[in-house]
C-alpha positions, 0 to 999 in steps of 0.5 A: 515493484513487489507489493508486500505487507511487513510486520512492523513488530519485526523491524527496526525503522529509522526516520531521518529528517525534522520537517513536515514530510518526515512527520507525516511519514512517522504518523503513517508508520505509527498507524501501521503499528511501527515504532520508528526512531528519529535519528540525526543525519550522522546516525549509525544505521547498524541494526536498522531494517528500514530507513526513511529520509525526508526533508533533507537536501538531495546531495545530503540525502544521497550520502545518508542513503548510501551509508544506510544501505551499506549497513544493510538497511532498505532506504526510502528517500522522499521524492527521489526515486533513484535513491529508493529501495522501496516506495510507500504506497498511498494507504486507506485503512479500515481496521485491519483491512488495508487498501494501497495504491502505488505507482512505483514512485512515478506519480505519487499524486495519482496514487493519492487521488486513487486512494482517496477514491477507494476511501469513499468506496470502502467506508468504516463499515469494512472493518466490521465486515472483515471481522464477519468474513474472518469468522466465516473463513475460520468456520469453513476451514474447520469444516474442511473446505479448500482454498478455492471453495472458501474464496468462492464462498467469500465472493458469494457472501460479498454479493449476497450481502450487497457489500460488492453487488457487481463483483464477478464470479472470477475477478482476475484481470485476464477475464476481460478481453484486450478489446474491453480493456482498451475501450475502458482505457480509452473512455477513462482517458477521454474523461480525463481530457487525455487521449491514448495517442 
């Protein structure tokens, strides 16, 4: 999977389905700035970029997905990974700050649980903090700072403000050794009542 953020103002999006899951999908899309169109199961998908299908029986959904794909739309069929061209992650929004968790359709419940956890870590104050950092970034760029300098300055600001006090200077996963990752995984598995064997 390739995680990307799409500008909904550039996309024509259809939703097929009339049940609760289709309604939740519409709310999610509208929260992201999209204006999805509800269409019937026999719709012509010409011109649509994305098609979400929910609350439709599997055999019917597969036919709808095939027609939408033939019209060059990307398709998502709720809870049917084999019919999907993309998956929608679990999302936490704090203004324009968007945090997302995905499992490639393998375990949506896990994505939802982790997103809930992130939502507790990143409260509503982060919408304001993004604005503060955006203003600083604009000033630093105007002063001629390069990308790596700006990234370091943002990290320092986060630590100094106490917003992310334990953020390492280099946060790439490669900074952790294989042994440290294995031990972290082992402890997490034990805490969840699982073993790594």
